[in-house]
All heavy atoms as an XYZ file, in Angstrom:
743
protein
N       9.436     11.521     -1.863
C      10.112     10.343     -1.037
C       9.054      9.291     -1.024
O       9.192      8.138     -1.538
C      10.366     10.899      0.335
C      10.407      9.664      1.263
S      10.584      9.998      2.972
C       8.919     10.668      3.325
N       7.857      9.428     -0.417
C       6.916      8.267     -0.180
C       6.319      7.746     -1.530
O       6.323      6.600     -1.730
C       5.861      8.738      0.703
O       6.357      9.273      1.907
C       4.878      7.561      1.092
N       5.797      8.628     -2.476
C       5.130      8.289     -3.604
C       6.022      7.283     -4.346
O       5.571      6.281     -4.838
C       4.620      9.453     -4.389
C       3.835      9.034     -5.509
C       3.194     10.410     -6.111
N       3.629     10.522     -7.418
C       3.536      9.847     -8.517
N       2.871      8.552     -8.345
N       3.876     10.266     -9.632
N       7.174      7.692     -4.813
C       7.940      7.005     -5.586
C       8.504      5.572     -5.130
O       8.618      4.724     -5.896
N       8.543      5.511     -3.847
C       9.086      4.362     -3.290
C       7.931      3.313     -2.783
O       8.179      2.183     -2.763
C      10.126      4.638     -2.176
C      11.224      5.386     -2.583
C      12.345      5.203     -1.651
N      13.610      5.837     -2.058
C      14.571      5.350     -2.758
N      14.415      4.030     -3.092
N      15.695      6.028     -3.084
N       7.021      3.926     -2.185
C       6.037      3.046     -1.526
C       4.545      2.956     -1.982
O       3.755      2.343     -1.423
C       5.907      3.498      0.004
C       7.343      3.465      0.639
C       8.059      4.467      0.942
C       7.925      2.066      1.016
C       9.418      4.359      1.408
C       9.080      2.058      1.536
C       9.863      3.142      1.807
N       4.182      3.629     -3.034
C       2.868      3.605     -3.461
C       2.462      2.313     -4.012
O       1.390      2.035     -4.162
C       2.489      4.745     -4.472
C       3.254      4.525     -5.747
O       4.363      3.961     -5.926
N       2.632      5.175     -6.811
N       3.510      1.447     -4.312
C       3.189      0.063     -4.972
C       3.578     -1.013     -3.844
O       3.646     -2.189     -4.183
C       3.986     -0.149     -6.081
C       3.622      0.941     -7.175
C       3.990      0.422     -8.575
N       3.782      1.451     -9.596
C       2.581      1.811    -10.095
N       1.443      1.182     -9.683
N       2.605      2.809    -11.093
N       3.743     -0.589     -2.595
C       4.100     -1.625     -1.459
C       2.960     -2.568     -1.347
O       3.330     -3.665     -0.851
C       4.586     -0.842     -0.203
C       5.522     -1.839      0.683
C       3.294     -0.322      0.577
C       6.193     -1.044      1.701
N       1.735     -2.390     -1.748
C       0.782     -3.380     -1.497
C       1.090     -4.680     -2.287
O       0.641     -5.779     -1.816
C      -0.582     -2.778     -2.085
C      -0.406     -1.333     -1.640
C       1.089     -1.081     -1.962
N       1.846     -4.404     -3.405
C       2.108     -5.664     -4.244
C       3.225     -6.412     -3.562
O       3.311     -7.661     -3.553
C       2.669     -5.150     -5.632
C       1.519     -4.511     -6.327
C       1.430     -3.253     -6.534
C       0.516     -5.338     -7.008
C       0.406     -2.644     -7.313
C      -0.438     -4.807     -7.776
C      -0.585     -3.397     -7.885
N       4.204     -5.755     -2.834
C       5.252     -6.563     -2.028
C       4.477     -7.127     -0.746
O       4.835     -8.335     -0.476
C       6.219     -5.522     -1.470
O       6.947     -4.945     -2.420
N       3.641     -6.418     -0.186
C       2.971     -7.095      1.013
C       2.078     -8.202      0.652
O       1.907     -9.068      1.473
C       1.975     -5.910      1.646
C       1.403     -6.234      2.891
C       0.129     -7.128      2.660
O      -0.534     -6.875      1.779
N      -0.032     -8.082      3.627
N       1.585     -8.247     -0.568
C       0.761     -9.380     -0.982
C       1.546    -10.717     -0.851
O       1.147    -11.634     -0.577
C       0.304     -9.206     -2.513
C      -1.147     -9.349     -2.752
C      -1.277     -8.852     -4.192
O      -0.525     -8.314     -4.922
N      -2.537     -9.317     -4.609
N       2.880    -10.553     -1.295
C       3.835    -11.728     -1.215
C       4.334    -11.912      0.222
O       4.350    -13.119      0.635
C       5.035    -11.483     -2.146
C       4.591    -11.151     -3.638
C       5.934    -12.617     -2.070
C       3.735    -12.219     -4.322
N       4.639    -10.828      0.990
C       5.050    -11.066      2.242
C       5.099     -9.757      3.002
O       5.701     -8.659      2.751
C       6.682    -11.434      2.206
O       7.302    -11.382      3.412
N       4.225     -9.753      4.201
C       4.178     -8.619      5.033
C       5.485     -8.390      5.684
O       5.823     -7.088      5.752
C       3.140     -8.910      6.046
O       1.867     -8.962      5.525
N       6.265     -9.315      6.018
C       7.571     -9.092      6.663
C       8.485     -8.288      5.683
O       9.198     -7.431      6.041
C       8.095    -10.393      7.064
N       8.452     -8.644      4.434
C       9.311     -8.022      3.436
C       8.892     -6.630      3.198
O       9.757     -5.653      3.189
C       9.211     -8.668      2.044
C      10.079     -8.109      0.928
C      11.380     -8.228      0.938
C       9.556     -7.276     -0.053
C      12.186     -7.669      0.049
C      10.240     -6.675     -0.991
C      11.564     -6.865     -0.984
N       7.589     -6.322      3.145
C       7.046     -4.935      3.030
C       7.397     -4.033      4.185
O       7.959     -2.910      4.166
C       5.489     -4.864      2.942
N       7.359     -4.562      5.504
C       7.752     -3.988      6.623
C       9.239     -3.691      6.634
O       9.839     -2.627      6.903
C       7.463     -4.729      7.917
C       8.102     -4.206      9.084
C       5.904     -4.753      8.088
N      10.130     -4.725      6.112
C      11.566     -4.464      5.990
C      11.895     -3.485      5.017
O      12.779     -2.596      5.141
N      11.188     -3.254      3.922
C      11.318     -2.132      3.018
C      11.228     -0.861      3.659
O      11.989      0.077      3.480
C      10.353     -2.134      1.877
C      10.685     -3.332      0.804
C       9.531     -3.207     -0.297
O       8.352     -3.668      0.027
N      10.065     -2.841     -1.411
N      10.206     -0.657      4.420
C      10.025      0.604      5.204
C      11.120      0.810      6.171
O      11.705      1.914      6.263
C       8.657      0.526      5.898
C       7.384      0.528      4.737
C       8.507      1.740      6.827
C       6.088      0.165      5.321
N      11.366     -0.268      7.004
C      12.476     -0.040      8.062
C      13.853      0.142      7.504
O      14.622      0.944      7.945
C      12.461     -1.244      8.961
C      11.173     -1.353      9.866
N      10.926     -2.480     10.573
C      10.295     -0.566     10.144
C       9.773     -2.270     11.296
N       9.500     -1.145     11.023
N      14.079     -0.477      6.344
C      15.363     -0.380      5.692
C      15.573      1.080      5.086
O      16.672      1.588      5.227
N      14.397      1.694      4.476
C      14.460      2.992      4.102
C      14.813      3.996      5.191
O      15.566      4.903      4.910
C      13.210      3.295      3.342
C      13.205      4.686      2.622
C      13.780      4.894      1.420
C      12.602      5.798      3.370
C      13.812      6.101      0.876
C      12.610      7.065      2.694
C      13.235      7.213      1.524
O      13.250      8.352      0.835
N      14.081      3.869      6.309
C      14.301      4.853      7.292
C      15.343      4.467      8.394
O      15.783      5.170      9.269
C      12.940      4.875      8.132
C      11.944      5.857      7.336
C      10.967      5.115      6.604
C      11.960      7.174      7.216
C      10.044      5.887      5.891
C      11.076      8.022      6.544
C      10.232      7.321      5.798
N      15.916      3.142      8.207
C      16.833      2.761      9.209
C      16.301      2.620     10.636
O      17.073      2.667     11.577
C      18.272      3.458      9.131
C      18.849      3.381      7.810
C      20.205      4.285      7.673
O      20.485      4.760      8.751
O      20.765      4.137      6.608
N      15.042      2.533     10.740
C      14.396      2.388     11.977
C      12.848      2.528     11.692
O      12.461      2.344     10.635
C      14.675      3.721     12.881
O      14.147      3.496     14.050
N      12.030      2.743     12.738
C      10.696      3.135     12.559
C      10.456      4.528     11.908
O      11.161      5.404     12.187
C      10.020      3.201     13.907
C       9.956      1.803     14.651
O       9.617      0.779     14.057
N      10.275      1.754     15.913
N       9.576      4.513     11.040
C       9.373      5.810     10.123
C       8.558      6.817     11.073
O       7.941      6.279     12.041
C       8.509      5.441      9.075
C       7.880      4.200      9.412
C       8.715      3.483     10.377
N       8.651      8.057     10.715
C       7.785      8.953     11.435
C       6.343      8.894     11.035
O       5.973      8.300     10.160
C       8.226     10.445     10.920
C       8.857     10.117      9.714
C       9.346      8.666      9.649
N       5.564      9.380     12.049
C       3.962      9.224     11.823
C       3.460      9.789     10.560
O       2.656      9.297      9.885
C       3.288      9.869     13.079
C       3.482      9.184     14.370
O       3.702      7.918     14.203
O       3.289      9.725     15.474
N       4.136     10.979     10.204
C       3.648     11.706      8.862
C       3.960     10.677      7.744
O       3.183     10.820      6.673
C       4.564     12.936      8.636
C       4.214     13.717      7.460
C       5.052     15.002      7.304
O       5.764     15.302      8.142
O       5.037     15.413      6.027
N       4.969      9.841      7.708
C       5.120      9.004      6.615
C       3.922      8.041      6.461
O       3.494      7.947      5.231
C       6.342      7.977      6.988
C       6.393      6.737      6.015
C       6.737      6.774      4.816
C       5.853      5.523      6.603
C       6.910      5.665      3.923
C       5.905      4.467      5.614
C       6.379      4.536      4.423
N       3.217      7.465      7.437
C       2.025      6.655      7.286
C       0.937      7.470      6.657
O       0.224      6.824      5.915
C       1.724      6.039      8.487
C       2.732      4.861      8.904
C       3.529      5.093      9.988
C       2.820      3.730      8.099
C       4.555      4.143     10.286
C       3.705      2.730      8.475
C       4.525      2.921      9.492
N       0.766      8.727      7.030
C      -0.452      9.590      6.408
C      -0.167      9.667      4.984
O      -1.055      9.536      4.217
C      -0.608     10.841      7.213
C      -1.110     10.734      8.673
C      -1.530     12.043      9.163
N      -0.344     13.021      9.179
C       0.536     13.134     10.217
N       0.433     12.369     11.244
N       1.493     14.165     10.064
N       1.145      9.988      4.557
C       1.363     10.208      3.143
C       1.351      8.874      2.484
O       0.722      8.756      1.368
C       2.787     10.835      2.989
C       2.897     12.323      3.439
C       4.446     12.668      3.472
C       2.103     13.115      2.486
N       1.744      7.740      2.993
C       1.763      6.541      2.394
C       0.314      6.115      2.102
O      -0.080      5.509      1.026
C       2.567      5.382      3.135
C       2.589      4.126      2.309
S       3.702      2.903      3.075
C       2.490      2.188      4.371
N      -0.525      6.289      3.136
C      -1.954      5.859      2.900
C      -2.565      6.741      1.837
O      -3.277      6.155      0.974
C      -2.670      6.071      4.288
N      -2.253      7.954      1.720
C      -2.890      8.728      0.661
C      -2.356      8.276     -0.750
O      -3.112      8.086     -1.532
C      -2.386     10.271      0.887
C      -2.812     11.115     -0.302
C      -4.271     11.406     -0.439
C      -2.096     12.543     -0.047
N      -1.097      8.057     -0.916
C      -0.615      7.721     -2.184
C      -1.021      6.237     -2.455
O      -1.279      5.936     -3.682
C       1.008      7.802     -2.126
C       1.548      9.168     -2.196
C       2.500      9.581     -1.234
C       1.097     10.115     -3.147
C       2.857     10.952     -1.206
C       1.574     11.286     -3.129
C       2.476     11.760     -2.250
O       2.936     13.078     -2.155
N      -1.152      5.313     -1.575
C      -1.661      4.039     -1.893
C      -3.098      4.007     -2.353
O      -3.489      3.389     -3.120
C      -1.441      3.142     -0.694
C       0.135      2.732     -0.531
C      -2.162      1.933     -0.786
C       0.480      1.962      0.658
N      -3.893      4.884     -1.564
C      -5.367      5.016     -1.917
C      -5.409      5.510     -3.330
O      -6.230      4.978     -4.258
C      -5.988      6.024     -1.015
N      -4.741      6.618     -3.701
C      -4.759      7.167     -5.108
C      -4.329      6.141     -6.080
O      -4.923      5.967     -7.119
C      -3.863      8.405     -5.113
C      -3.659      8.874     -6.607
C      -4.506      9.565     -4.286
N      -3.211      5.403     -5.776
C      -2.778      4.465     -6.702
C      -3.648      3.305     -6.956
O      -3.934      2.891     -8.092
C      -1.330      3.919     -6.160
C      -0.705      2.985     -7.245
O      -0.275      3.552     -8.433
N      -0.550      1.780     -7.026
N      -4.435      2.798     -5.798
C      -5.357      1.806     -5.962
C      -6.574      2.282     -6.779
O      -7.144      1.462     -7.607
C      -5.777      1.374     -4.623
N      -6.992      3.463     -6.553
C      -8.256      3.923     -7.362
C      -7.963      4.105     -8.869
O      -8.619      3.620     -9.633
C      -8.517      5.430     -6.713
C      -9.695      6.099     -7.480
C     -11.072      5.179     -7.211
C      -9.975      7.466     -6.771
N      -6.726      4.612     -9.058
C      -6.372      4.932    -10.481
C      -5.867      3.743    -11.259
O      -5.811      3.673    -12.470
C      -5.448      6.093    -10.630
C      -6.174      7.423    -10.418
C      -6.107      8.194     -9.180
C      -7.108      7.918    -11.345
C      -6.659      9.276     -9.102
C      -7.701      9.120    -11.280
C      -7.530      9.779    -10.046
N      -5.561      2.602    -10.541
C      -5.151      1.435    -11.135
C      -6.225      0.724    -11.876
O      -6.028     -0.016    -12.889
C      -4.605      0.305    -10.110
O      -3.302      0.986     -9.671
N      -7.375      0.954    -11.480
C      -8.617      0.354    -12.081
C      -8.917      0.861    -13.505
O      -8.958      0.032    -14.416
C      -9.887      0.518    -10.946
C      -9.730     -0.071     -9.719
C     -11.171     -0.016    -11.797
C     -10.631      0.404     -8.664
N      -9.087      2.123    -13.708
C      -9.229      2.505    -15.157
C      -7.968      2.277    -15.960
O      -8.001      1.957    -17.181
C      -9.466      4.037    -15.030
C      -9.117      4.544    -13.774
C      -9.164      3.338    -12.819
N      -6.818      2.296    -15.236
C      -5.534      2.029    -16.014
C      -5.596      0.585    -16.614
O      -5.108      0.315    -17.710
C      -4.373      2.113    -15.081
C      -3.135      1.518    -15.614
C      -2.086      2.156    -16.396
C      -2.597      0.247    -15.453
N      -1.106      1.291    -16.737
C      -1.321      0.066    -16.120
C      -3.087     -0.914    -14.757
C      -0.618     -1.009    -16.143
C      -2.237     -2.070    -14.836
C      -0.993     -2.113    -15.435
N      -6.335     -0.280    -15.778
C      -6.349     -1.786    -16.273
C      -7.325     -2.007    -17.355
O      -7.256     -3.115    -18.042
C      -6.557     -2.625    -15.113
N      -8.139     -1.112    -17.735
C      -9.238     -1.335    -18.646
C      -8.746     -1.837    -19.966
O      -9.257     -2.856    -20.603
C     -10.106      0.002    -18.781
C     -11.060     -0.334    -20.031
C     -10.992     -0.009    -17.591
N      -7.664     -1.152    -20.527
C      -7.234     -1.682    -21.852
C      -6.713     -3.005    -21.897
O      -6.562     -3.704    -22.917
C      -6.128     -0.689    -22.193
C      -6.331      0.514    -21.536
C      -6.994      0.093    -20.134
N      -6.370     -3.607    -20.670
C      -5.705     -4.855    -20.480
C      -6.751     -6.181    -20.450
O      -6.368     -7.159    -20.376
C      -4.762     -4.980    -19.521
C      -3.534     -4.011    -19.602
C      -3.638     -2.742    -18.932
C      -2.547     -4.170    -20.546
C      -2.589     -1.823    -19.103
C      -1.591     -3.284    -20.775
C      -1.622     -1.993    -20.014
N      -8.041     -5.664    -20.169
C      -9.061     -6.641    -20.085
C      -9.656     -6.944    -18.661
O      -9.155     -6.335    -17.717
N     -10.767     -7.509    -18.683
C     -11.559     -7.798    -17.542
C     -10.756     -8.525    -16.448
O     -10.943     -8.072    -15.287
C     -12.767     -8.733    -17.827
N      -9.857     -9.453    -16.744
C      -9.114    -10.060    -15.753
C      -8.226     -9.191    -14.889
O      -8.255     -9.160    -13.659
C      -8.207    -11.264    -16.307
N      -7.667     -8.191    -15.668
C      -6.784     -7.196    -14.996
C      -7.499     -6.135    -14.197
O      -7.166     -5.689    -13.148
C      -5.846     -6.414    -15.924
C      -4.690     -7.412    -16.321
O      -4.318     -8.386    -15.651
O      -4.107     -7.271    -17.474
N      -8.709     -5.762    -14.736
C      -9.657     -4.891    -14.055
C     -10.030     -5.555    -12.667
O      -9.995     -4.976    -11.671
C     -10.862     -4.491    -14.813
C     -11.858     -3.747    -14.024
C     -10.282     -3.607    -16.132
N     -10.472     -6.840    -12.867
C     -10.709     -7.562    -11.606
C      -9.649     -7.678    -10.537
O      -9.858     -7.530     -9.419
C     -11.446     -8.785    -11.921
C     -12.823     -8.792    -12.604
O     -13.575     -7.877    -12.354
N     -13.079     -9.734    -13.408
N      -8.522     -7.901    -11.110
C      -7.400     -7.999    -10.087
C      -7.055     -6.485     -9.370
O      -6.856     -6.528     -8.231
C      -6.129     -8.271    -10.980
C      -4.860     -8.362    -10.124
C      -3.610     -8.760    -11.106
C      -2.384     -9.074    -10.208
N      -1.236     -9.459    -11.076
N      -7.251     -5.507    -10.220
C      -7.123     -4.198     -9.538
C      -8.308     -3.864     -8.582
O      -8.018     -3.157     -7.517
C      -6.872     -3.118    -10.539
C      -5.729     -3.209    -11.395
S      -4.238     -3.007    -10.537
C      -3.633     -4.757    -10.446
N      -9.430     -4.365     -8.951
C     -10.559     -4.165     -8.002
C     -10.339     -4.867     -6.663
O     -10.544     -4.369     -5.549
C     -11.923     -4.568     -8.651
C     -12.472     -3.726     -9.735
C     -13.624     -4.332    -10.450
C     -12.969     -2.387     -9.053
N      -9.849     -6.149     -6.784
C      -9.518     -6.981     -5.567
C      -8.392     -6.291     -4.729
O      -8.451     -6.249     -3.533
C      -9.101     -8.261     -5.916
C     -10.285     -9.243     -6.420
C      -9.866    -10.668     -6.570
N      -8.811    -11.034     -7.462
C      -8.919    -11.056     -8.758
N     -10.114    -10.943     -9.334
N      -7.949    -11.237     -9.590
N      -7.414     -5.714     -5.550
C      -6.294     -5.076     -4.800
C      -6.729     -3.866     -4.139
O      -6.496     -3.563     -2.865
C      -5.221     -4.637     -5.869
C      -3.929     -3.892     -5.249
C      -3.222     -4.915     -4.361
O      -2.947     -6.082     -4.703
N      -2.613     -4.299     -3.419
N      -7.717     -3.007     -4.638
C      -8.262     -1.928     -4.007
C      -9.083     -2.226     -2.820
O      -8.947     -1.658     -1.799
C      -9.182     -1.097     -5.006
N      -9.857     -3.296     -2.961
C     -10.551     -3.929     -1.702
C      -9.708     -4.219     -0.585
O      -9.833     -3.871      0.511
C     -11.413     -5.084     -2.114
C     -12.254     -5.714     -0.961
C     -13.191     -4.583     -0.471
O     -13.844     -3.843     -1.151
N     -13.269     -4.636      0.920
N      -8.470     -4.967     -0.955
C      -7.585     -5.358      0.094
C      -6.883     -4.150      0.757
O      -6.751     -4.195      1.912
C      -6.629     -6.210     -0.644
O      -7.130     -7.448     -1.200
C      -5.477     -6.677      0.418
N      -6.584     -3.175     -0.039
C      -5.968     -1.890      0.479
C      -6.910     -1.244      1.419
O      -6.557     -0.918      2.517
C      -5.487     -0.985     -0.654
C      -5.304      0.406     -0.070
C      -4.311     -1.491     -1.463
N      -8.274     -1.074      1.142
C      -9.127     -0.688      1.987
C      -9.334     -1.412      3.267
O      -9.503     -0.844      4.371
C     -10.604     -0.599      1.314
S     -10.699      0.732      0.074
N      -9.319     -2.782      3.138
C      -9.296     -3.546      4.396
C      -8.028     -3.325      5.233
O      -8.204     -3.233      6.504
C      -9.484     -4.968      4.071
C     -10.704     -5.397      3.452
C     -10.706     -6.764      2.739
O      -9.719     -7.476      2.869
O     -11.765     -7.079      2.173
N      -6.898     -3.142      4.681
C      -5.644     -2.984      5.505
C      -5.690     -1.599      6.294
O      -4.876     -1.577      7.167
C      -4.447     -2.972      4.637
C      -4.095     -4.382      4.070
N      -3.234     -4.664      3.073
C      -4.726     -5.587      4.433
C      -3.157     -5.957      2.835
N      -4.121     -6.624      3.645
N      -6.538     -0.685      5.734
C      -6.476      0.752      6.363
C      -7.970      0.850      6.962
O      -8.346      1.943      7.286
C      -6.391      1.768      5.344
C      -4.891      1.895      4.859
C      -4.380      1.166      3.794
C      -4.017      2.657      5.737
C      -2.988      1.239      3.561
C      -2.700      2.735      5.349
C      -2.126      2.109      4.273
O      -0.795      2.098      4.006
N      -8.558     -0.300      7.255
C     -10.016     -0.179      7.798
C     -10.863      0.902      7.130
O     -11.338      1.828      7.887
C      -9.979      0.122      9.394
C      -9.342     -1.108     10.109
N      -9.223     -1.107     11.382
C      -8.932     -2.356      9.663
C      -8.571     -2.287     11.886
N      -8.497     -3.026     10.809
N     -10.897      0.883      5.857
C     -11.744      1.877      5.310
C     -11.145      3.290      5.216
O     -11.772      4.212      5.134
N      -9.837      3.319      5.419
C      -9.085      4.509      5.584
C      -9.418      5.313      6.758
O      -9.483      6.535      6.891
C      -9.074      5.452      4.320
C      -8.267      4.545      3.314
C      -8.696      3.785      2.344
C      -6.782      4.847      3.347
C      -7.956      3.144      1.430
C      -5.966      4.212      2.424
C      -6.670      3.343      1.479
N      -9.868      4.525      7.894
C     -10.106      5.292      9.256
C      -8.764      5.172     10.025
O      -8.799      5.794     11.142
C     -11.307      4.660      9.931
O     -10.916      3.235     10.199
C     -12.562      4.700      9.190
N      -7.825      4.441      9.525
C      -6.493      4.448     10.299
C      -5.416      4.802      9.141
O      -5.566      4.599      8.056
C      -6.172      3.016     10.930
C      -6.212      1.944      9.844
C      -7.269      2.657     11.957
C      -5.646      0.595     10.314
N      -4.334      5.227      9.640
C      -3.109      5.697      8.740
C      -2.034      4.626      8.659
O      -1.278      4.636      7.700
C      -2.487      6.945      9.300
C      -3.344      8.053      9.176
O      -4.113      8.254      8.184
N      -3.298      8.986     10.262
N      -2.022      3.693      9.608
C      -1.045      2.584      9.627
C      -1.771      1.443      9.123
O      -2.641      0.902      9.813
C      -0.276      2.470     10.899
C       0.765      1.441     10.966
C       0.164      3.805     11.427
N      -1.212      0.715      8.093
C      -1.771     -0.496      7.677
C      -1.693     -1.653      8.736
O      -0.834     -1.716      9.522
C      -1.042     -0.923      6.319
C       0.253     -0.169      6.453
C      -0.055      0.982      7.320
N      -2.789     -2.422      8.754
C      -2.745     -3.550      9.725
C      -1.722     -4.461      9.671
O      -1.280     -5.179     10.682
C      -4.181     -4.232      9.782
C      -5.429     -3.395      9.993
C      -4.401     -4.903      8.419
N      -1.038     -4.650      8.636
C       0.113     -5.595      8.415
C       1.488     -5.043      9.013
O       2.409     -5.773      9.073
C       0.266     -5.980      7.099
C       0.280     -4.955      5.933
C      -0.786     -4.481      5.226
C       1.415     -4.085      5.579
N      -0.321     -3.386      4.292
C       0.987     -3.229      4.702
C       2.726     -4.134      6.022
C       1.922     -2.246      4.096
C       3.558     -2.995      5.461
C       3.075     -2.274      4.516
N       1.493     -3.665      9.257
C       2.698     -3.185      9.609
C       3.037     -3.422     11.158
O       2.282     -3.519     11.911
C       2.698     -1.547      9.554
C       4.004     -0.979     10.067
C       5.078     -0.983      9.307
C       3.903     -0.254     11.283
C       6.336     -0.417      9.758
C       5.105      0.204     11.742
C       6.267      0.224     11.099
O       7.335      0.767     11.515
N       4.272     -3.783     11.462
C       4.774     -4.028     12.788
C       6.058     -3.072     12.994
O       6.914     -2.992     12.214
C       5.121     -5.397     13.038
O       6.154     -5.761     12.130
C       3.925     -6.240     13.126
N       6.023     -2.450     14.222
C       7.036     -1.565     14.611
C       8.234     -2.325     15.054
O       8.262     -3.463     15.527
C       6.796     -0.563     15.842
C       6.064      0.583     15.386
C       5.834      1.307     16.759
C       5.811      2.841     16.406
N       5.600      3.658     17.587
N       9.517     -1.684     14.969
C      10.722     -2.352     15.552
C      10.617     -2.018     17.180
O      10.293     -0.968     17.457
C      11.841     -1.687     15.105
C      12.141     -2.100     13.655
C      13.269     -2.256     15.835
C      13.232     -1.279     12.974
N      10.723     -2.966     17.911
C      10.515     -2.874     19.456
C      11.615     -2.033     19.950
O      12.699     -1.763     19.358
C      10.636     -4.123     20.152
C-alpha cells in the first residue's frame, strides 16, 4: 500500500504541501493511522537513498538534484528522528 503510492510523495510536496497532504487524506478518507507514517518514512528514505546511484547514468545535474532531494527529505523528518514529516497537517 504505502510504497507504491507514497514513496514519491516528496516530488508532489515540492510543488505543494497542501496537495501532498490531500493525497494522503484522500487515500485514507481521513487522517491516516500512525503506522502509515512509520512505513512512509522508511520507503521515502530508501527511495531518496537509491535515487542517487539511479541518477548517475543521467549525469551530474540529475545526481545533484537527487542529492538535494535527499537532503530535503532528511530535513522534513528531522534527520529521521520523527515519523511524520514537518509539512503534514492533520484534519481537525
